[in-house]
C-alpha positions as CSV (number, residue, x, y, z in Angstrom):
1,M,91.8,13.4,-109.1
2,I,92.0,13.5,-105.1
3,R,94.7,15.6,-103.1
4,S,97.5,13.1,-103.0
5,E,97.6,13.0,-106.7
6,L,97.5,16.8,-106.8
7,L,100.2,16.9,-104.7
8,Q,102.2,14.5,-106.5
9,A,101.7,16.2,-110.0
10,L,102.9,19.3,-108.3
11,A,106.1,17.9,-106.9
12,K,106.9,16.5,-110.4
13,Q,106.5,19.8,-112.0
14,S,108.4,21.3,-109.2
15,P,111.2,19.4,-108.5
16,G,113.1,22.3,-106.4
17,M,110.4,22.3,-104.0
18,R,110.1,20.0,-100.8
19,G,107.0,17.8,-100.3
20,E,106.2,20.0,-97.3
21,E,106.2,23.2,-99.0
22,I,103.9,21.8,-101.7
23,E,101.3,20.9,-99.4
24,R,101.6,24.2,-97.6
25,V,101.0,25.9,-100.8
26,V,97.7,23.7,-101.5
27,V,96.5,24.0,-98.1
28,V,96.9,28.2,-98.3
29,F,95.3,28.1,-101.6
30,F,92.3,26.2,-100.6
31,D,91.9,27.9,-97.4
32,E,92.0,31.0,-98.9
33,I,89.6,30.0,-101.3
34,A,87.1,28.7,-98.4
35,K,87.5,32.0,-96.5
36,R,86.8,34.4,-99.4
37,L,83.4,32.2,-100.0
38,A,82.5,32.2,-96.1
39,E,82.8,36.2,-96.2
40,G,80.2,36.0,-99.3
41,G,82.7,36.8,-101.8
42,R,83.9,35.4,-105.2
43,V,87.0,33.8,-106.3
44,E,87.6,34.0,-110.0
45,L,90.7,32.2,-111.7
46,R,91.2,33.2,-115.2
47,G,90.6,30.4,-117.8
48,F,89.8,28.3,-115.0
49,G,86.3,29.4,-113.8
50,A,84.5,31.4,-110.6
51,F,83.7,30.1,-107.3
52,S,80.8,31.8,-105.1
53,T,78.0,31.1,-103.3
54,R,74.1,31.1,-103.9
55,E,71.2,31.2,-101.5
56,R,69.3,28.4,-101.0
57,D,65.8,28.9,-99.9
58,A,63.8,27.2,-96.5
59,R,61.7,24.4,-97.9
60,K,59.8,21.4,-96.5
61,G,61.8,18.2,-97.1
62,R,60.8,14.7,-96.1
63,N,62.9,12.2,-93.6
64,P,63.7,9.5,-95.9
65,R,63.2,6.8,-92.8
66,T,60.0,8.0,-91.5
67,G,58.5,9.9,-94.6
68,D,57.5,12.8,-92.0
69,S,57.6,16.3,-93.3
70,V,60.7,18.4,-91.8
71,E,61.6,21.8,-92.4
72,V,65.0,22.4,-94.1
73,P,66.4,25.9,-93.4
74,G,67.6,28.2,-95.9
75,K,71.5,28.2,-96.7
76,R,74.5,29.4,-98.8
77,V,75.8,26.8,-101.0
78,P,78.9,26.7,-103.1
79,Y,78.6,27.3,-106.7
80,F,81.7,26.9,-109.9
81,K,81.0,28.3,-113.4
82,P,83.3,27.2,-115.6
83,G,85.3,30.1,-117.6
84,K,85.4,30.1,-121.4
85,D,88.6,28.1,-121.9
86,M,87.5,25.6,-119.5
87,R,84.5,25.1,-121.6
88,V,86.7,25.0,-124.6
89,R,88.9,22.3,-123.4
90,L,86.2,20.3,-121.8
91,N,84.2,20.3,-125.2
92,A,87.0,19.8,-127.6
93,E,87.4,16.7,-130.1
């Protein structure tokens, strides 16, 4: 699902809201998740899952064009762990 499909689905389920209001809700929702993760926090949505960050160590990588060795700095990357309800829904037959 892409963002426009999400907006359409929300508009269909919320006929009393204007398109601009729905878009604003989605923007605020994703901005708040991103802001919390940037602060090093965790976002848990019961029944769906939890977003957090993990540390990646610095390492040596390779430039795919030249094959030269390059230093890749350490960084934080987003991580998602599905909740129990989500795992059950994904594995239902």
